[in-house]
C-alpha positions as CSV (number, residue, x, y, z in Angstrom):
1,M,47.3,119.1,100.8
2,I,49.6,116.5,102.0
3,A,52.4,115.1,99.7
4,T,53.2,111.6,100.6
5,A,56.7,109.5,99.9
6,I,57.0,105.5,100.9
7,I,60.4,104.4,101.5
8,T,60.9,100.7,100.9
9,A,63.6,98.3,100.6
10,P,63.7,94.3,100.5
11,R,62.3,92.7,103.7
12,P,62.0,88.8,104.6
13,R,58.1,89.6,103.3
14,S,57.4,92.5,101.4
15,T,54.6,94.5,102.6
16,L,54.8,97.5,100.2
17,A,51.5,96.7,98.6
18,E,49.7,96.0,101.1
19,S,50.8,99.1,103.4
20,L,49.8,101.3,100.2
21,G,46.2,99.6,100.1
22,S,45.7,100.3,103.8
23,Y,47.0,104.1,103.2
24,R,44.5,104.2,100.1
25,R,41.6,103.1,102.1
26,A,42.1,105.4,104.8
27,G,41.1,107.9,102.4
28,F,44.7,109.4,100.9
29,D,43.8,109.5,97.1
30,G,46.8,111.9,96.0
31,E,50.1,111.2,94.2
32,V,52.3,109.1,96.0
33,Y,56.0,108.8,95.7
34,I,57.6,105.5,96.5
35,C,61.6,105.8,97.2
36,A,63.0,102.2,96.8
37,E,66.2,100.5,97.6
38,P,67.3,98.1,94.8
39,G,66.0,94.9,94.7
40,V,62.4,96.4,95.4
41,D,59.7,95.0,92.5
42,P,58.5,98.0,90.9
43,V,54.6,99.4,91.7
44,V,52.4,100.4,88.9
45,A,49.4,101.6,90.1
46,D,47.5,105.1,89.4
47,K,48.9,108.4,91.2
48,V,51.9,106.4,91.9
49,H,55.5,107.6,91.2
50,F,58.0,104.8,91.7
51,V,61.6,106.0,92.2
52,Q,64.2,103.5,92.3
53,N,67.7,104.2,93.4
54,E,70.2,103.3,91.5
55,M,72.6,102.1,94.5
56,C,72.0,101.4,97.7
57,L,71.8,104.5,99.7
58,G,70.7,103.3,103.1
59,N,67.7,104.1,105.1
60,L,69.3,107.3,106.6
61,R,70.0,108.8,102.8
62,N,67.0,106.7,101.3
63,W,64.5,108.5,103.9
64,H,66.4,112.3,103.2
65,R,66.0,111.6,99.5
66,A,62.1,111.2,100.1
67,L,61.7,114.5,102.1
68,S,63.8,116.3,99.6
69,L,61.7,114.9,96.3
70,L,58.3,116.0,98.4
71,F,59.8,119.7,99.3
72,T,61.0,119.8,95.6
73,V,58.7,118.5,93.4
74,T,55.4,119.4,95.4
75,T,53.8,122.4,96.4
76,D,51.6,121.1,99.6
77,N,51.5,122.5,102.7
78,W,52.4,119.2,104.7
79,L,55.2,116.5,103.5
80,M,54.6,113.2,105.4
81,V,57.6,110.3,104.9
82,C,56.3,107.0,105.4
83,E,57.9,103.5,106.0
84,D,56.5,100.7,103.9
85,D,55.7,98.4,107.1
86,I,52.5,100.3,108.4
87,S,48.7,100.0,108.4
88,W,46.2,102.9,108.7
89,A,43.4,103.7,110.5
90,A,40.3,104.5,108.7
91,K,39.1,107.9,107.9
92,A,43.2,108.9,109.0
93,A,43.0,111.3,105.9
94,N,40.0,112.9,107.1
95,V,41.4,113.4,110.8
96,L,44.5,114.7,109.3
97,E,42.8,117.4,107.2
98,R,40.9,118.4,109.6
99,E,43.5,118.6,112.4
100,L,46.9,119.9,110.9
101,N,45.8,123.6,109.9
102,T,43.8,124.1,113.2
103,I,47.2,123.0,115.1
104,A,49.6,124.6,112.7
105,A,47.6,128.0,114.1
106,V,49.0,127.5,117.9
107,P,51.5,129.8,118.6
108,S,53.4,127.1,120.2
109,F,53.4,125.6,117.0
110,A,56.9,127.6,116.6
111,R,58.8,125.2,118.6
112,V,57.9,121.5,116.8
113,G,60.1,120.0,114.7
114,A,58.2,117.5,113.2
115,M,55.1,115.6,113.8
116,S,54.6,111.5,114.3
117,L,51.4,109.7,113.8
118,Y,53.2,106.6,115.7
119,L,54.0,106.3,119.3
120,P,56.1,103.9,120.1
121,R,56.1,102.6,123.7
122,R,59.8,103.7,124.4
123,H,58.3,107.0,124.3
124,S,55.1,106.7,125.9
125,K,56.4,105.1,129.2
126,H,58.5,108.4,129.7
127,M,55.7,110.4,128.7
128,K,53.1,112.0,131.6
129,G,49.5,112.9,131.1
130,I,48.9,111.5,127.5
131,R,45.8,112.3,126.3
132,A,43.9,112.4,123.1
133,G,45.1,114.6,120.4
134,W,48.7,115.5,119.7
135,N,51.4,115.4,122.8
136,P,54.6,117.2,122.6
137,G,57.6,114.6,123.4
138,G,60.9,113.2,122.0
139,L,64.0,111.5,123.3
140,G,66.5,113.6,121.4
141,P,69.7,110.5,119.9
142,G,67.3,108.2,121.9
143,T,64.3,108.6,119.5
144,W,62.5,105.2,117.9
145,G,59.8,104.9,115.9
146,F,59.6,107.2,112.7
147,Q,57.0,104.8,111.0
148,C,55.3,108.1,109.6
149,M,56.5,111.5,110.1
150,I,55.0,114.7,109.6
151,F,56.5,118.2,108.6
152,S,54.9,121.9,107.6
153,R,56.9,122.6,104.5
154,A,58.8,125.2,106.7
155,Q,59.7,122.3,109.0
156,A,61.4,120.4,106.1
157,N,63.2,123.3,105.0
158,W,64.8,123.9,108.2
159,L,65.5,120.2,109.0
160,L,66.9,120.0,105.3
161,N,69.2,123.1,106.3
162,T,70.2,122.1,109.5
163,Q,73.8,121.6,109.6
164,H,73.6,119.2,112.2
165,F,71.5,116.8,110.1
166,K,73.7,117.7,106.9
167,G,76.7,116.4,109.2
168,Y,75.2,113.1,109.5
169,L,74.6,112.7,106.1
170,A,78.1,113.6,105.2
171,D,79.7,111.1,107.7
172,T,79.5,107.3,105.5
173,K,79.5,105.5,108.7
174,W,75.9,106.1,109.2
175,S,73.6,104.5,107.1
176,K,70.4,104.2,109.6
177,N,68.8,105.3,112.4
178,I,66.9,108.3,111.0
179,D,64.9,108.1,114.1
180,R,67.6,109.0,116.3
181,I,69.5,111.4,114.2
182,V,66.4,113.7,113.5
183,G,65.7,113.1,117.0
184,E,68.9,114.5,118.3
185,T,68.8,117.5,115.5
186,I,65.1,118.1,116.7
187,L,66.6,118.3,120.6
188,I,69.7,120.3,119.6
189,E,67.6,122.5,117.8
190,Q,65.2,123.2,121.2
191,R,62.4,122.1,119.1
192,E,59.9,119.1,119.8
193,I,58.4,116.2,118.5
194,L,54.3,116.1,118.4
195,Y,53.3,112.3,118.8
196,R,49.4,112.0,117.7
197,V,47.1,109.8,120.0
198,P,45.3,107.6,119.2
199,C,48.0,106.8,116.6
200,L,46.8,106.6,113.1
201,V,49.2,104.3,112.1
202,D,50.6,101.2,113.4
203,H,53.7,99.0,113.1
204,D,52.2,95.6,112.3
205,L,53.3,94.8,109.1
206,G,56.9,95.2,110.5
207,D,56.6,92.4,113.1
208,A,59.6,90.1,112.7
209,N,59.9,91.6,109.2
210,S,62.8,94.1,109.3
211,S,64.6,95.8,106.6
212,L,67.3,96.8,108.3
213,G,68.5,93.3,110.1
214,Y,67.3,94.4,113.8
215,R,66.1,91.3,115.8
216,D,62.5,90.1,115.7
217,D,61.3,90.7,119.1
218,R,61.1,94.9,120.1
219,P,58.7,95.3,122.5
220,N,59.4,98.9,122.7
221,L,59.1,99.2,119.3
222,K,55.2,98.5,119.5
223,T,52.8,100.8,120.3
224,D,49.9,100.9,123.2
225,H,47.9,103.7,121.3
226,F,46.3,102.1,118.1
227,V,42.8,101.6,118.6
228,G,41.6,101.2,115.2
229,P,40.0,100.3,113.7
230,R,42.0,99.6,110.6
231,A,41.8,100.9,106.8
């Protein structure tokens, strides 16, 4: 039902194995594609396909590669791209299996460009009336927190073929900021991002452990909406 890719790059402390373990304990038992930058130690495990980039692509293009790979080599209705520094809520797989097809049947789903399983404080403090379930939001180029994003197959096809997104990929000055770029694309195309509350993932493994050189203290990237228990 959900095809999954995990993007990974060298960190001060590797979190890939820990994050993958949490993903499995959350109930996901399907194939996983790991898109790894040079310098990441290969993972050998059942139902894990380790795809190592020959040269460093950067966060933006590695994320694009992951979503493109899922769209090309799988037939699942839902495509999920995760970062390698998240932990999962217990039974998250069951929650998504129950909710995704239901939400896709709602007429307003046609306006949705992507769904996030993580709601950073940067966004939640601007959102009113946050409730349990899927909440519309997004800050366009001010978007943060693409720790775990889900796309229907139609949404992924739309994004991958949007000229605005392609323009960023063609511009070599952009190597990261995938959340900003996709958030901006979704806003320009008059779509929205849905945020799942409570969050089904937490960004705890990434604290003071950035692969992109960000400072250690980023309070607005934390969430107030992960309640656990953890898988």
